[in-house]
C-alpha positions as CSV (number, residue, x, y, z in Angstrom):
1,X,-54.6,-75.6,146.4
2,X,-53.8,-79.3,147.1
3,X,-53.1,-80.8,150.5
4,X,-50.6,-83.5,150.5
5,X,-51.3,-86.2,153.0
6,X,-48.5,-88.4,154.2
7,X,-49.3,-92.1,153.7
8,X,-47.4,-94.7,155.7
9,X,-45.9,-97.2,153.2
10,X,-46.4,-100.9,153.6
11,X,-43.8,-102.0,156.0
12,X,-42.0,-105.1,154.7
13,X,-39.5,-107.4,156.5
14,X,-37.7,-110.6,155.6
15,X,-38.1,-113.5,158.1
16,X,-37.1,-117.1,158.3
17,X,-39.5,-120.0,158.6
18,X,-39.0,-122.0,161.8
19,X,-39.4,-125.7,161.0
20,X,-39.8,-128.2,163.8
21,X,-40.8,-131.8,163.9
22,X,-44.3,-132.7,165.1
23,X,-44.6,-134.8,168.2
24,X,-47.4,-137.0,169.5
25,X,-49.2,-139.2,167.0
26,X,-48.0,-137.3,163.9
27,X,-46.2,-139.3,161.2
28,X,-42.4,-139.5,161.3
29,X,-41.9,-136.9,158.6
30,X,-44.6,-134.5,159.9
31,X,-43.3,-130.9,160.5
32,X,-44.8,-127.8,162.0
33,X,-44.0,-124.3,160.8
34,X,-43.8,-121.0,162.6
35,X,-42.7,-117.5,161.9
36,X,-41.6,-114.8,164.3
37,X,-43.5,-111.5,164.0
38,X,-42.2,-108.0,165.1
39,X,-43.8,-107.0,168.4
40,X,-44.9,-103.6,167.0
41,X,-47.0,-105.4,164.4
42,X,-48.6,-107.8,166.9
43,X,-49.4,-104.8,169.2
44,X,-50.7,-102.9,166.1
45,X,-53.2,-105.8,165.5
46,X,-54.4,-105.4,169.1
47,X,-53.1,-108.8,170.1
48,X,-51.6,-109.7,173.6
49,X,-51.5,-112.6,176.0
50,X,-55.2,-112.5,176.7
51,X,-56.4,-111.7,173.1
52,X,-54.3,-113.8,170.7
53,X,-56.7,-115.4,168.2
54,X,-55.9,-114.6,164.6
55,X,-57.4,-115.5,161.3
56,X,-55.1,-116.7,158.6
57,X,-56.1,-116.4,154.9
58,X,-54.2,-118.0,152.1
59,X,-55.0,-117.1,148.4
60,X,-52.5,-119.4,146.8
61,X,-49.6,-116.9,146.9
62,X,-50.0,-114.8,150.0
63,X,-50.9,-115.4,153.7
64,X,-52.8,-112.6,155.4
65,X,-53.0,-112.4,159.2
66,X,-55.7,-110.5,160.9
67,X,-57.0,-110.3,164.5
68,X,-60.0,-112.6,164.9
69,X,-63.0,-110.3,165.5
70,X,-65.5,-111.1,168.2
71,X,-69.1,-111.8,167.2
72,X,-70.2,-108.2,167.7
73,X,-67.1,-106.7,166.0
74,X,-67.6,-109.1,163.0
75,X,-71.2,-108.0,162.7
76,X,-70.4,-104.3,162.9
77,X,-67.4,-104.5,160.5
78,X,-69.4,-106.5,157.9
79,X,-72.6,-104.4,158.3
80,X,-70.6,-101.4,157.0
81,X,-69.3,-103.2,153.9
82,X,-72.7,-103.5,152.1
83,X,-72.3,-107.3,152.0
84,X,-75.3,-109.6,152.1
85,X,-75.5,-110.6,155.8
86,X,-77.8,-113.0,157.6
87,X,-78.3,-113.6,161.3
88,X,-79.3,-117.1,162.1
89,X,-80.5,-117.9,165.6
90,X,-80.4,-121.5,166.7
91,X,-82.9,-122.6,169.4
92,X,-83.5,-125.9,171.2
93,X,-87.1,-125.6,172.5
94,X,-87.3,-122.1,174.0
95,X,-83.5,-121.8,174.6
96,X,-81.3,-119.7,172.3
97,X,-78.3,-121.9,171.9
98,X,-76.2,-120.1,169.2
99,X,-76.1,-117.3,166.8
100,X,-74.5,-117.2,163.4
101,X,-73.6,-114.2,161.3
102,X,-73.1,-115.3,157.7
103,X,-71.5,-112.9,155.2
104,X,-72.7,-114.4,151.9
105,X,-70.6,-112.0,149.8
106,X,-67.3,-112.7,151.5
107,X,-68.3,-116.3,152.4
108,X,-67.2,-115.8,156.0
109,X,-69.0,-116.4,159.3
110,X,-68.8,-115.9,163.0
111,X,-70.5,-118.1,165.5
112,X,-71.5,-117.3,169.1
113,X,-72.2,-120.4,171.1
114,X,-74.4,-119.7,174.1
115,X,-74.7,-123.1,175.7
116,X,-72.1,-125.8,176.5
117,X,-74.1,-128.8,175.3
118,X,-72.5,-129.4,171.9
119,X,-75.5,-131.5,170.8
120,X,-77.5,-128.3,170.7
121,X,-74.9,-126.3,168.8
122,X,-75.1,-125.9,165.0
123,X,-71.5,-127.1,164.5
124,X,-71.2,-129.4,167.5
125,X,-67.8,-129.2,169.1
126,X,-66.2,-127.5,166.0
127,X,-65.1,-124.2,167.4
128,X,-63.9,-122.7,164.1
129,X,-66.4,-123.7,161.4
130,X,-65.7,-122.6,157.8
131,X,-68.1,-121.7,155.0
132,X,-68.4,-125.3,153.8
133,X,-69.4,-126.3,157.4
134,X,-72.1,-123.6,157.3
135,X,-73.5,-124.8,154.0
136,X,-73.5,-128.4,155.2
137,X,-75.4,-127.3,158.4
138,X,-78.0,-125.4,156.4
139,X,-78.6,-128.5,154.2
140,X,-78.8,-130.7,157.2
141,X,-81.8,-128.7,158.4
142,X,-83.7,-129.2,155.1
143,X,-85.3,-132.0,153.1
144,X,-82.6,-133.9,151.2
145,X,-82.0,-132.8,147.6
146,X,-82.5,-136.4,146.5
147,X,-85.9,-136.9,148.2
148,X,-88.7,-138.2,145.9
149,X,-91.4,-135.5,145.6
150,X,-89.0,-132.7,146.2
151,X,-90.6,-130.4,143.6
152,X,-94.1,-130.9,145.2
153,X,-92.7,-130.2,148.6
154,X,-91.0,-127.0,147.5
155,X,-94.2,-125.8,145.8
156,X,-96.2,-126.6,149.0
157,X,-93.9,-124.4,151.2
158,X,-93.7,-121.6,148.5
159,X,-90.1,-122.0,147.4
160,X,-89.3,-122.1,143.7
161,X,-85.9,-123.9,143.8
162,X,-83.8,-125.8,146.3
163,X,-82.3,-123.0,148.4
164,X,-81.5,-124.2,152.0
165,X,-81.7,-120.7,153.5
166,X,-85.1,-120.1,151.9
167,X,-86.4,-123.5,152.9
168,X,-85.2,-122.8,156.5
169,X,-87.0,-119.4,156.4
170,X,-90.3,-121.3,155.6
171,X,-89.8,-124.3,157.9
172,X,-87.5,-122.9,160.6
173,X,-85.2,-125.9,159.9
174,X,-87.4,-128.1,162.1
175,X,-86.7,-131.8,161.9
176,X,-88.7,-134.7,163.4
177,X,-85.7,-136.1,165.2
178,X,-84.8,-133.1,167.5
179,X,-86.1,-129.9,169.1
180,X,-83.7,-127.6,167.2
181,X,-85.2,-124.8,165.2
182,X,-83.9,-121.6,163.5
183,X,-84.8,-118.1,162.7
184,X,-83.2,-116.2,159.7
185,X,-83.0,-112.4,159.5
186,X,-81.3,-110.4,156.8
187,X,-79.1,-107.7,158.3
188,X,-79.2,-104.3,156.6
């Protein structure tokens, strides 16, 4: 005997793009674009006046809107996916300044800043870093790729190729010019 389960179909609506002119220092032909969303959809995402951050994804043909998950929600949601996850803790001296969850499979990250001094934060005053920002941060905490004697340096620390995350695991991302250091933990 089969049990038939009712599945809600994807609800689709047609909307109009709201086009306005940008103010301030924007160029004369600069526009901004908005769209009105049904309140039931917004409520279904768990958004309200106090919790209104969203993530927008564009794949070239479609825009996907999701509620921006908190640091702990992002960790738990991605832990269950089987993706390759890393927790990177950023310290200045003995102070934990920030934590980064990096999902290498989906190339997404979430950052939890724990201090207000942006000089001690991995992404400075960038409150919404992307994957490229993350990769740049990792490389900034390593010996440059173009440094003479790179091969010998990698051999000395026990790394077989230039991999910023592996270099940071060995060196804690320590640099002579500041007191910032990192720990890297793979999340299972």
